[in-house]
The first five atom37 places (N, CA, C, CB, O) and aatype in JSON, in Angstrom:
{
  "aatype": [12, 0, 5, 14, 2, 15, 11, 18, 7, 3, 15, 9, 18, 13, 14, 18, 16, 0, 7, 15, 10, 9, 0, 18, 0, 13, 6, 3, 10, 0, 19, 0, 1, 1, 13, 16, 10, 7, 0, 13, 9, 18, 11, 11, 6, 3, 19, 6, 16, 19, 19, 7, 1, 12, 7, 15, 1, 13],
  "atom_mask": [
    [1, 1, 1, 1, 1],
    [1, 1, 1, 1, 1],
    [1, 1, 1, 1, 1],
    [1, 1, 1, 1, 1],
    [1, 1, 1, 1, 1],
    [1, 1, 1, 1, 1],
    [1, 1, 1, 1, 1],
    [1, 1, 1, 1, 1],
    [1, 1, 1, 0, 1],
    [1, 1, 1, 1, 1],
    [1, 1, 1, 1, 1],
    [1, 1, 1, 1, 1],
    [1, 1, 1, 1, 1],
    [1, 1, 1, 1, 1],
    [1, 1, 1, 1, 1],
    [1, 1, 1, 1, 1],
    [1, 1, 1, 1, 1],
    [1, 1, 1, 1, 1],
    [1, 1, 1, 0, 1],
    [1, 1, 1, 1, 1],
    [1, 1, 1, 1, 1],
    [1, 1, 1, 1, 1],
    [1, 1, 1, 1, 1],
    [1, 1, 1, 1, 1],
    [1, 1, 1, 1, 1],
    [1, 1, 1, 1, 1],
    [1, 1, 1, 1, 1],
    [1, 1, 1, 1, 1],
    [1, 1, 1, 1, 1],
    [1, 1, 1, 1, 1],
    [1, 1, 1, 1, 1],
    [1, 1, 1, 1, 1],
    [1, 1, 1, 1, 1],
    [1, 1, 1, 1, 1],
    [1, 1, 1, 1, 1],
    [1, 1, 1, 1, 1],
    [1, 1, 1, 1, 1],
    [1, 1, 1, 0, 1],
    [1, 1, 1, 1, 1],
    [1, 1, 1, 1, 1],
    [1, 1, 1, 1, 1],
    [1, 1, 1, 1, 1],
    [1, 1, 1, 1, 1],
    [1, 1, 1, 1, 1],
    [1, 1, 1, 1, 1],
    [1, 1, 1, 1, 1],
    [1, 1, 1, 1, 1],
    [1, 1, 1, 1, 1],
    [1, 1, 1, 1, 1],
    [1, 1, 1, 1, 1],
    [1, 1, 1, 1, 1],
    [1, 1, 1, 0, 1],
    [1, 1, 1, 1, 1],
    [1, 1, 1, 1, 1],
    [1, 1, 1, 0, 1],
    [1, 1, 1, 1, 1],
    [1, 1, 1, 1, 1],
    [1, 1, 1, 1, 1]
  ],
  "atom_positions": [
    [[4.9, 4.04, 3.8], [6.52, 3.31, 3.36], [7.46, 3.36, 4.49], [7.4, 4.17, 2.04], [7.74, 4.5, 4.88]],
    [[7.94, 2.46, 5.04], [9.14, 2.56, 5.94], [10.09, 1.47, 5.43], [8.77, 2.35, 7.54], [9.87, 0.26, 5.3]],
    [[11.47, 2.36, 5.09], [12.66, 1.44, 5.02], [13.62, 2.56, 5.85], [13.22, 0.93, 3.26], [14.16, 3.51, 5.3]],
    [[13.71, 2.24, 7.35], [15.0, 2.87, 7.42], [16.39, 1.85, 7.68], [14.84, 3.93, 8.59], [16.57, 0.66, 7.94]],
    [[17.26, 3.08, 7.43], [18.48, 3.25, 6.95], [19.2, 3.58, 8.34], [18.55, 4.35, 5.75], [18.76, 4.13, 9.35]],
    [[20.67, 3.0, 8.01], [21.82, 4.0, 9.05], [22.42, 5.12, 8.53], [23.14, 3.25, 9.51], [22.55, 5.45, 7.35]],
    [[22.83, 5.72, 9.65], [23.67, 7.51, 8.39], [25.07, 6.35, 8.37], [24.27, 10.16, 9.72], [25.39, 5.42, 9.1]],
    [[25.57, 6.86, 7.34], [27.15, 6.89, 7.3], [27.59, 8.23, 6.85], [27.78, 5.78, 6.3], [27.13, 8.94, 5.96]],
    [[28.94, 8.47, 7.96], [29.11, 10.01, 8.09], [28.04, 10.72, 8.68], [0.0, 0.0, 0.0], [27.46, 10.73, 9.76]],
    [[27.97, 11.4, 7.4], [26.66, 12.66, 7.3], [25.87, 12.68, 6.69], [26.8, 13.78, 7.02], [24.93, 13.47, 6.85]],
    [[25.94, 11.76, 5.68], [24.89, 10.89, 4.94], [23.4, 9.65, 5.21], [25.77, 10.26, 4.38], [23.35, 8.72, 6.02]],
    [[22.55, 10.01, 4.38], [21.54, 8.95, 5.35], [20.86, 8.68, 4.19], [20.48, 9.55, 6.78], [19.78, 9.28, 4.25]],
    [[20.97, 8.1, 3.22], [20.72, 7.34, 2.04], [19.67, 7.04, 1.83], [21.25, 6.38, 1.92], [19.38, 5.99, 2.4]],
    [[18.26, 7.79, 0.79], [17.0, 7.78, 0.81], [16.19, 6.21, 0.45], [16.69, 8.9, -0.13], [16.89, 5.92, -0.52]],
    [[15.45, 5.31, 0.54], [15.68, 3.67, 0.5], [15.21, 4.04, -1.11], [14.51, 2.3, 1.76], [14.43, 4.94, -1.43]],
    [[15.87, 3.12, -1.98], [16.21, 3.19, -3.29], [14.97, 2.35, -3.27], [17.72, 2.74, -3.93], [13.89, 2.79, -3.66]],
    [[15.13, 1.12, -2.8], [13.6, -0.01, -2.73], [12.36, 0.78, -2.73], [13.43, -1.04, -1.16], [11.82, 1.07, -3.8]],
    [[11.81, 1.21, -1.44], [10.5, 1.8, -1.33], [10.53, 2.87, -2.23], [10.11, 2.25, 0.04], [9.52, 2.5, -2.82]],
    [[10.69, 3.38, -2.52], [10.79, 4.48, -3.25], [10.81, 4.19, -5.26], [0.0, 0.0, 0.0], [10.41, 5.0, -6.09]],
    [[11.5, 2.59, -5.57], [11.19, 2.04, -6.53], [9.33, 1.38, -6.44], [12.42, 1.03, -6.65], [8.64, 1.18, -7.44]],
    [[8.91, 1.18, -5.1], [7.92, 0.47, -5.22], [6.78, 1.3, -5.63], [7.75, -0.22, -4.12], [5.9, 1.0, -6.43]],
    [[6.94, 2.48, -4.9], [5.64, 3.07, -4.82], [5.84, 4.2, -6.11], [5.28, 3.76, -3.16], [4.89, 4.93, -6.37]],
    [[7.24, 4.31, -6.98], [6.84, 4.62, -8.36], [6.23, 3.75, -9.18], [7.78, 4.95, -9.01], [5.46, 4.19, -10.04]],
    [[6.41, 2.69, -9.08], [6.05, 1.39, -9.92], [4.57, 1.54, -9.99], [6.53, -0.14, -9.2], [3.87, 1.95, -10.92]],
    [[4.04, 0.88, -8.14], [2.52, 1.17, -7.95], [2.11, 2.62, -8.11], [2.05, 0.72, -6.55], [1.01, 2.48, -7.58]],
    [[2.14, 3.57, -8.34], [1.54, 4.95, -8.83], [1.53, 4.81, -10.55], [2.63, 6.4, -8.24], [0.74, 5.48, -11.22]],
    [[2.31, 4.06, -11.03], [2.2, 4.2, -12.3], [0.79, 3.91, -12.8], [3.14, 3.42, -12.87], [0.26, 4.56, -13.7]],
    [[0.02, 2.54, -11.93], [-1.3, 2.26, -12.21], [-2.13, 3.06, -11.65], [-1.65, 1.11, -11.93], [-2.02, 3.35, -10.46]],
    [[-3.27, 3.62, -12.58], [-4.67, 4.93, -12.76], [-4.58, 4.36, -11.19], [-6.65, 4.71, -14.11], [-3.78, 4.77, -10.35]],
    [[-5.42, 3.49, -11.01], [-6.46, 3.0, -10.32], [-5.7, 3.24, -8.62], [-6.88, 1.26, -10.92], [-6.26, 3.63, -7.6]],
    [[-4.13, 2.81, -8.83], [-3.84, 3.28, -7.56], [-3.66, 4.74, -7.72], [-2.64, 2.6, -6.95], [-4.51, 5.35, -7.07]],
    [[-3.21, 5.16, -8.08], [-2.84, 6.9, -7.44], [-4.28, 7.2, -7.33], [-1.85, 8.28, -8.67], [-4.59, 7.93, -6.39]],
    [[-5.08, 6.83, -7.98], [-6.46, 7.69, -7.43], [-7.0, 7.65, -5.94], [-7.71, 7.16, -8.22], [-7.56, 8.56, -5.33]],
    [[-6.63, 6.17, -5.42], [-7.09, 5.38, -4.59], [-5.84, 5.44, -3.14], [-7.33, 3.92, -5.45], [-6.21, 4.97, -2.07]],
    [[-4.84, 5.87, -3.23], [-3.9, 5.92, -2.37], [-3.53, 7.58, -2.27], [-2.74, 4.91, -2.82], [-4.07, 8.35, -3.07]],
    [[-2.49, 8.13, -1.16], [-1.95, 9.07, -0.86], [-0.74, 8.24, -0.7], [-2.52, 9.9, 0.16], [-0.74, 7.11, -0.2]],
    [[0.11, 8.77, -1.09], [2.02, 8.98, -0.21], [1.9, 9.29, 1.26], [3.16, 10.63, -0.87], [1.03, 9.96, 0.7]],
    [[1.88, 9.42, 2.04], [2.77, 9.93, 3.2], [4.54, 10.46, 3.34], [0.0, 0.0, 0.0], [5.46, 10.25, 2.55]],
    [[4.54, 10.95, 4.22], [6.1, 10.86, 4.32], [7.02, 9.69, 4.29], [6.42, 11.36, 5.43], [6.57, 8.62, 4.72]],
    [[7.98, 9.72, 3.93], [8.52, 8.22, 4.29], [9.21, 8.36, 4.92], [9.03, 7.34, 3.52], [9.79, 9.44, 4.88]],
    [[9.65, 7.25, 6.06], [10.27, 6.93, 7.07], [12.04, 6.42, 7.17], [9.38, 6.02, 7.44], [12.56, 5.52, 7.81]],
    [[12.51, 7.26, 6.39], [14.04, 6.46, 6.58], [15.34, 6.56, 7.52], [14.65, 6.65, 5.48], [16.48, 6.11, 7.37]],
    [[14.73, 7.34, 8.61], [16.01, 7.65, 9.58], [15.36, 6.47, 10.44], [16.28, 9.46, 10.42], [14.2, 6.16, 10.69]],
    [[16.88, 5.85, 10.86], [16.71, 5.21, 12.3], [16.22, 6.0, 13.63], [18.03, 4.7, 12.67], [17.06, 6.47, 14.39]],
    [[14.93, 6.14, 13.87], [14.75, 7.55, 15.32], [13.87, 6.47, 16.17], [13.52, 9.59, 14.85], [13.52, 5.29, 16.12]],
    [[13.72, 7.65, 16.98], [12.81, 6.69, 18.4], [11.28, 6.22, 17.87], [12.42, 7.94, 20.1], [10.6, 6.77, 17.0]],
    [[10.95, 4.96, 18.68], [9.95, 4.83, 18.15], [8.75, 5.69, 18.06], [9.76, 3.97, 18.49], [8.04, 5.74, 17.06]],
    [[8.55, 6.37, 19.15], [7.78, 6.92, 19.95], [7.5, 8.17, 19.16], [8.33, 7.03, 21.3], [6.31, 8.49, 19.27]],
    [[8.35, 9.14, 18.24], [8.72, 10.34, 17.51], [7.84, 9.43, 16.0], [10.86, 10.81, 17.49], [6.73, 9.75, 15.56]],
    [[8.31, 8.83, 15.71], [8.41, 8.6, 14.13], [6.42, 7.9, 14.35], [10.22, 7.04, 13.42], [5.47, 8.13, 13.6]],
    [[6.43, 7.24, 15.36], [4.62, 7.37, 15.36], [4.34, 8.5, 15.18], [3.75, 7.03, 16.64], [3.71, 9.06, 14.28]],
    [[5.1, 9.03, 16.51], [4.11, 10.06, 16.58], [3.39, 11.65, 15.42], [0.0, 0.0, 0.0], [2.65, 12.63, 15.53]],
    [[4.29, 10.92, 14.38], [4.32, 11.89, 12.95], [3.97, 11.54, 12.25], [5.2, 12.33, 12.32], [4.24, 12.11, 11.2]],
    [[3.09, 10.33, 12.18], [2.11, 9.37, 11.39], [0.51, 9.54, 11.94], [2.65, 7.69, 11.62], [-0.49, 9.05, 11.42]],
    [[0.58, 10.36, 13.12], [-0.72, 10.81, 13.53], [-2.08, 9.29, 13.37], [0.0, 0.0, 0.0], [-2.11, 8.18, 13.89]],
    [[-2.77, 9.81, 12.68], [-4.27, 8.66, 13.34], [-4.18, 8.08, 12.0], [-6.29, 9.47, 13.88], [-5.08, 7.28, 11.77]],
    [[-3.43, 8.23, 11.15], [-3.45, 7.35, 9.86], [-3.68, 5.89, 9.09], [-2.64, 7.47, 9.64], [-4.07, 5.6, 7.96]],
    [[-3.27, 5.18, 10.13], [-3.08, 4.31, 10.51], [-3.97, 3.52, 11.17], [-2.32, 4.51, 10.92], [-3.63, 2.43, 11.61]]
  ]
}
């Protein structure tokens, strides 16, 4: 799940929309059994860096 956000001062806010969607989806046992949640991508960073952290999951 990715929802890059801008930095405001020293803060980067966690993506509320992405978190809400994941929480709702994982209430369904069929979804929770079939899928795993990887790391959230929420900071605007260099594309190659982010893709490298994803590994071969995609």
